[in-house]
C-alpha positions as a Markdown table, in Angstrom:
| # | Residue | x | y | z |
|---|---|---|---|---|
| 1 | Unk | 125.2 | 73.6 | 185.2 |
| 2 | Unk | 121.7 | 76.1 | 186.1 |
| 3 | Unk | 118.5 | 74.3 | 186.2 |
| 4 | Unk | 116.6 | 74.1 | 183.0 |
| 5 | Unk | 113.3 | 76.1 | 182.9 |
| 6 | Unk | 109.9 | 74.7 | 182.4 |
| 7 | Unk | 107.4 | 76.3 | 179.7 |
| 8 | Unk | 104.8 | 77.0 | 182.2 |
| 9 | Unk | 102.3 | 77.4 | 179.3 |
| 10 | Unk | 103.1 | 73.7 | 178.2 |
| 11 | Unk | 103.0 | 72.4 | 181.8 |
| 12 | Unk | 99.3 | 74.1 | 182.3 |
| 13 | Unk | 98.3 | 72.0 | 179.2 |
| 14 | Unk | 100.2 | 68.6 | 179.2 |
| 15 | Unk | 100.4 | 66.1 | 182.0 |
| 16 | Unk | 103.1 | 63.1 | 182.0 |
| 17 | Unk | 101.6 | 59.4 | 182.4 |
| 18 | Unk | 103.7 | 56.4 | 183.5 |
| 19 | Unk | 104.1 | 55.0 | 180.1 |
| 20 | Unk | 106.1 | 57.9 | 178.8 |
| 21 | Unk | 103.1 | 59.7 | 177.1 |
| 22 | Unk | 101.7 | 62.9 | 177.9 |
| 23 | Unk | 97.8 | 63.5 | 178.1 |
| 24 | Unk | 96.2 | 66.6 | 176.6 |
| 25 | Unk | 92.8 | 67.9 | 176.4 |
| 26 | Unk | 91.1 | 67.9 | 172.8 |
| 27 | Unk | 89.7 | 71.1 | 171.3 |
| 28 | Unk | 86.4 | 72.3 | 170.2 |
| 29 | Unk | 84.5 | 72.1 | 173.5 |
| 30 | Unk | 84.5 | 75.6 | 174.8 |
| 31 | Unk | 81.8 | 77.5 | 173.2 |
| 32 | Unk | 79.2 | 77.3 | 170.2 |
| 33 | Unk | 78.1 | 74.3 | 171.2 |
| 34 | Unk | 74.5 | 74.1 | 170.0 |
| 35 | Unk | 75.3 | 73.6 | 166.5 |
| 36 | Unk | 78.0 | 70.8 | 167.2 |
| 37 | Unk | 76.8 | 67.3 | 167.0 |
| 38 | Unk | 76.2 | 65.1 | 169.9 |
| 39 | Unk | 79.3 | 62.8 | 168.8 |
| 40 | Unk | 81.6 | 65.5 | 168.1 |
| 41 | Unk | 80.9 | 66.8 | 171.5 |
| 42 | Unk | 81.3 | 63.4 | 173.2 |
| 43 | Unk | 84.9 | 62.7 | 171.3 |
| 44 | Unk | 85.8 | 66.1 | 172.4 |
| 45 | Unk | 85.3 | 65.5 | 176.1 |
| 46 | Unk | 87.7 | 62.5 | 176.1 |
| 47 | Unk | 91.2 | 63.1 | 176.9 |
| 48 | Unk | 93.7 | 62.3 | 174.2 |
| 49 | Unk | 97.4 | 61.7 | 174.0 |
| 50 | Unk | 100.3 | 63.8 | 172.5 |
| 51 | Unk | 101.0 | 62.5 | 169.1 |
| 52 | Unk | 104.5 | 60.7 | 168.4 |
| 53 | Unk | 105.3 | 63.5 | 166.0 |
| 54 | Unk | 105.2 | 66.1 | 168.6 |
| 55 | Unk | 106.4 | 64.1 | 171.6 |
| 56 | Unk | 110.2 | 65.2 | 171.2 |
| 57 | Unk | 109.0 | 69.0 | 171.3 |
| 58 | Unk | 106.6 | 68.5 | 174.4 |
| 59 | Unk | 109.5 | 66.6 | 176.3 |
| 60 | Unk | 111.7 | 69.5 | 175.5 |
| 61 | Unk | 109.3 | 71.8 | 177.1 |
| 62 | Unk | 108.8 | 69.9 | 180.1 |
| 63 | Unk | 112.4 | 68.8 | 181.2 |
| 64 | Unk | 111.1 | 67.6 | 184.5 |
| 65 | Unk | 108.0 | 65.9 | 183.7 |
């Protein structure tokens, strides 16, 4: 059986962690930051984990993670 291909776009966005979850970056921290509240930017700067509902799809895209 041939090797499964990894979705490269997903590999750049998600990192597997030891407990079976995947780390991801939060949105809203790229541009137009002047008008955004400090709390909003602080929250967006923290890493987050992939939601349970999306976990199966991410695992399918990253078969070797």
